C-alpha positions in Angstrom: 13.3 -5.5 37.0 13.1 -5.7 40.8 12.0 -8.1 43.5 9.2 -7.3 45.9 12.0 -6.1 48.3 13.0 -3.5 45.8 16.4 -5.1 45.1 17.3 -5.7 41.4 16.4 -9.2 40.2 19.3 -11.2 38.7 19.1 -13.4 35.7 19.6 -16.5 37.9 16.8 -15.4 40.2 14.5 -14.8 37.3 15.1 -18.3 36.0 13.9 -19.6 39.4 10.8 -17.4 39.1 10.2 -18.6 35.6 10.4 -22.2 36.7 7.6 -21.5 39.2 5.4 -19.9 36.5 5.9 -22.8 34.2 4.8 -25.1 37.0 1.7 -23.0 37.3 1.1 -23.5 33.6 1.6 -27.2 33.8 -1.0 -27.5 36.5 -3.5 -25.4 34.4 -2.8 -27.2 31.2 -2.6 -30.8 32.5 -0.3 -33.5 31.4 0.5 -33.4 27.7 0.4 -36.8 26.1 3.4 -38.4 24.5 3.7 -37.9 20.8 4.1 -40.9 18.5 4.7 -41.4 14.8 3.4 -38.6 12.5 2.4 -41.0 9.7 2.2 -38.2 7.1 0.0 -38.9 4.1 -0.1 -36.7 1.1 -3.6 -36.1 -0.3 -2.6 -34.1 -3.4 -0.2 -31.4 -4.5 -0.7 -28.4 -6.9 1.9 -26.3 -8.4 1.6 -22.5 -8.5 3.9 -19.8 -9.9 5.3 -18.9 -6.5 5.0 -22.1 -4.6 3.8 -25.7 -4.3 0.7 -26.5 -2.3 0.6 -29.9 -0.7 -2.6 -31.1 1.0 -1.7 -33.7 3.6 -2.8 -35.3 6.9 -0.8 -36.4 9.8 -1.5 -38.1 13.2 -2.3 -36.1 16.2 -3.5 -38.3 19.0 -3.6 -42.0 18.3 -6.2 -42.6 15.5 -6.7 -38.9 14.9 -5.8 -37.3 11.5 -5.0 -33.6 11.3 -5.6 -32.1 7.8 -3.3 -29.3 6.8 -1.8 -27.4 3.9 2.0 -27.4 3.5 3.3 -24.6 1.3 6.8 -24.7 -0.2 8.3 -21.7 -1.9 9.5 -22.2 -5.5 12.3 -19.8 -5.1 14.6 -21.0 -2.4 17.4 -19.4 -0.5 19.7 -22.2 0.4 19.2 -25.9 1.0 17.3 -25.4 4.3 14.5 -22.8 4.7 12.9 -21.1 7.6 9.4 -22.4 8.4 6.2 -21.1 9.8 3.3 -22.6 11.7 0.3 -20.6 10.6 -2.6 -20.8 13.2 -6.0 -19.6 11.9 -8.6 -17.5 13.6 -12.0 -18.6 14.8 -14.5 -15.7 14.2 -17.2 -18.4 14.3 -16.0 -19.4 10.8 -16.3 -23.0 11.9 -16.6 -24.3 8.3 -13.5 -22.6 7.0 -10.5 -23.0 9.3 -7.2 -23.3 7.5 -8.6 -22.3 4.1 -8.5 -18.6 5.1 -4.8 -18.9 6.0 -3.7 -20.1 2.6 -5.8 -17.5 0.7 -8.8 -19.6 -0.3 -11.4 -17.4 1.3 -12.1 -14.0 -0.5 -14.1 -12.9 2.5 -11.0 -12.9 4.7 -8.1 -11.3 2.8 -6.4 -10.1 6.0 -6.1 -13.7 7.2 -4.1 -15.0 4.2 -0.8 -14.7 6.1 0.2 -18.3 5.2 0.1 -17.5 1.5 1.9 -14.2 2.0 4.7 -15.9 4.1 5.4 -18.6 1.6 6.0 -15.8 -0.9 8.5 -14.3 1.7 10.5 -17.6 1.5 9.0 -19.7 4.3 7.8 -23.3 4.3 4.4 -22.9 5.8 2.2 -25.4 7.6 -1.4 -24.4 8.0 -3.6 -27.1 9.8 -7.2 -27.0 11.0 -7.6 -26.3 14.7 -9.5 -28.8 16.8 -13.2 -28.9 16.0 -12.8 -26.6 13.0 -12.9 -27.1 9.2 -12.3 -30.7 8.3 -11.9 -31.5 12.0 -15.6 -30.7 12.7 -17.3 -32.6 15.4 -20.8 -34.0 14.5 -21.7 -33.9 18.1 -21.4 -30.1 18.0 -22.7 -29.2 14.5 -22.7 -30.2 10.8 -19.5 -29.4 8.8 -21.2 -26.6 7.0 -22.7 -24.9 10.1 -21.2 -21.9 11.9 -21.5 -21.1 15.5 -23.1 -17.7 15.4 -24.0 -16.5 18.9 -27.6 -15.6 18.3 -29.2 -17.7 21.0 -28.6 -17.9 24.8 -27.3 -21.4 24.2 -24.9 -20.4 21.5 -23.7 -17.4 23.6 -22.2 -20.1 25.8 -20.4 -21.4 22.7 -21.7 -24.9 23.3 -21.4 -25.6 19.5 -18.1 -23.8 18.9 -14.5 -25.1 18.9 -14.5 -23.6 22.4 -17.0 -26.2 23.6 -15.9 -29.0 26.0 -13.3 -31.0 24.2 -12.6 -28.0 22.0 -9.9 -25.4 22.1 -11.1 -23.6 25.2 -12.7 -26.6 26.8 -11.5 -28.6 29.8 -8.8 -30.4 27.7 -6.5 -27.5 27.9 -3.4 -29.3 26.6 -5.1 -30.0 23.3 -4.1 -26.9 21.3 -0.6 -27.1 22.8 -0.3 -30.7 21.7 -1.6 -30.0 18.2 0.9 -27.2 17.7 3.7 -29.5 18.9 2.7 -32.1 16.3 2.9 -29.5 13.6 6.4 -28.5 14.8 7.3 -32.1 14.8 6.4 -32.3 11.1 8.3 -29.1 10.2 11.4 -30.3 12.1 11.4 -33.6 10.2 10.9 -32.0 6.7 14.0 -32.2 4.5 13.7 -28.6 3.3 13.2 -27.0 6.8 15.9 -25.6 9.0 14.8 -26.8 12.5 16.6 -23.9 14.1 14.5 -21.3 12.2 10.9 -22.2 13.0 8.4 -19.4 13.8 4.6 -19.1 14.5 2.0 -16.6 13.5 -1.7 -16.3 14.3 -4.7 -14.0 14.6 -7.4 -14.1 17.3 -7.8 -17.8 18.2 -4.4 -18.4 16.5 -2.9 -15.7 18.8 -4.4 -17.3 21.9 -3.0 -20.7 20.7 0.5 -19.1 20.5 0.2 -17.6 24.0 -0.7 -21.1 25.4 1.9 -23.0 23.4 5.0 -21.0 23.1 6.1 -21.2 26.7 6.0 -25.0 26.5 7.5 -25.4 23.0 11.1 -24.2 22.9 11.5 -25.1 19.2 9.5 -22.1 18.3 12.1 -19.4 17.7 10.0 -16.3 17.0 6.3 -15.4 17.0 3.9 -12.8 15.7 0.4 -12.5 17.1 -2.6 -10.3 16.1 -5.9 -9.7 17.9 -4.8 -11.7 21.0 -3.0 -11.2 24.2 -6.0 -10.7 26.4 -5.3 -8.4 29.4 -8.7 -8.9 31.1 -8.8 -12.2 32.8 -12.5 -11.8 33.5 -13.2 -12.3 29.8 -11.5 -15.6 29.2 -8.9 -17.4 31.3 -5.3 -17.7 30.5 -3.0 -19.8 32.7 -1.2 -16.6 33.7 -1.7 -12.9 33.3 -0.6 -11.7 29.8 2.5 -9.9 31.0 3.7 -13.1 32.8 3.2 -15.1 29.6 5.4 -12.6 27.7 8.0 -12.9 30.5 8.1 -16.7 30.3 8.6 -16.5 26.5 11.6 -14.1 26.9 14.1 -13.8 25.5 12.7 -15.3 22.2 11.5 -12.7 19.7 7.9 -11.8 20.1 5.8 -9.3 18.2 2.2 -8.2 18.8 -0.1 -6.4 16.4 -3.0 -4.6 18.2 -6.0 -2.5 17.0 -6.8 0.3 19.4 -10.5 -0.5 18.9 -10.1 -4.2 19.5 -11.9 -3.7 22.8 -11.9 -7.2 24.3 -8.1 -7.7 23.8 -7.4 -4.2 25.1 -9.3 -4.8 28.2 -12.2 -2.3 27.9 -15.1 -1.5 25.5 -16.0 1.8 27.2 -16.7 4.2 24.4 -15.8 7.2 26.6 -12.2 6.2 26.9 -9.5 7.7 24.8 -7.2 5.5 22.7 -4.4 6.0 25.2 -6.7 5.0 28.1 -8.0 2.0 26.3 -4.5 0.8 25.5 -3.1 1.4 29.0 -3.3 -2.3 30.2 -1.9 -3.6 27.0 1.0 -1.2 27.0 1.6 -1.9 30.7 1.9 -5.6 30.0 4.6 -5.0 27.4 6.4 -2.6 29.6 6.4 -5.1 32.5 7.7 -7.9 30.2 10.3 -5.5 28.7 12.1 -5.6 32.0 12.8 -9.3 31.7 14.0 -8.9 28.1 16.3 -6.2 29.3 17.5 -8.3 32.2 18.3 -11.2 29.8 20.3 -8.9 27.5 17.9 -8.8 24.6 15.9 -5.6 24.8 15.2 -5.6 21.1 13.4 -8.9 21.0 10.0 -7.7 22.2 8.0 -5.5 19.7 4.5 -4.2 19.0 2.5 -2.4 16.4 -0.6 -0.5 17.1 -3.2 0.3 14.3 -6.3 2.5 14.3 -8.6 -0.5 13.8 -10.5 -3.3 15.5 -10.2 -7.0 15.5 -8.4 -7.4 12.3 -4.9 -8.0 10.8 -4.4 -5.1 8.4 -1.8 -4.8 5.6 0.5 -2.5 7.6 0.3 -4.8 10.7 1.1 -7.9 8.6 4.0 -6.1 6.9 5.4 -5.1 10.3 5.0 -8.7 11.5 6.7 -10.2 8.4 9.6 -7.7 8.7 10.0 -8.9 12.3 10.0 -12.6 11.4 12.4 -11.9 8.5 14.8 -10.2 10.9 15.0 -13.2 13.2 14.4 -16.1 10.9 15.2 -15.3 7.3 17.7 -12.5 7.0 19.8 -12.8 10.2 
């Protein structure tokens, strides 16, 4: 990696550059509120052959309760276990949220990565994102309603979790804050090794990871699918995608991408070849690889391409789990 002058960039110089990028993010995100007591309350628990499922709530902002599932593997490797924050997709499934992550939605088998990861030996926390599932906002819609973009008004997503006050609304610190609360919970759990906490997410979940991971150093490793937008004209990130990857370095980061996931690849032109369509995405990883190399960890940035669209297929999930196991479970 080189400076604009063409001279090689040193690790110390990169850290100065990184501090500036984080400052840019802080200005984009806004001040993140202080975090108080979690006040965890168990709603119920159910025993399965492979794991225990605990339904619980905990405090987000003062007076706000965040509902979540906590999955604990029945077969345990040691007294302390690796843990995973499982961030769900949107897909306008406003009534579902976290249910798909723990395998309760037969319509979304590719989204049940929380259930699959507890079977890999992780303690898994799967909460509802803001304005989704049990956290629905009656000012936007009824709990059972979905935001299907069939009208000009809904095209603006005025009823979605992306509405003002929602995940992509003007309160940009909200998804970051919510993940931090989940990490607080995992760090305090008696079965969790706080040095082995990862995060996984598809689509909205992937975007949440891109927003959060630079500001949350307790997240050791990540896997995203259907995210990492390279076209800033579609939806704003606080930084270009390659800069986000650089700021995350040298923590392990793995991306699963469908070559026909047009929005996230940067083009929906049907005349492009797969290689042409993936050019921006691959360039972002190549640019970030320079920082991983500079910091002495060239093997901590990975990716998996599949011949599909906006989905998280079996092969992609398996590649992601193997990546997480390498850094969090088996190392």
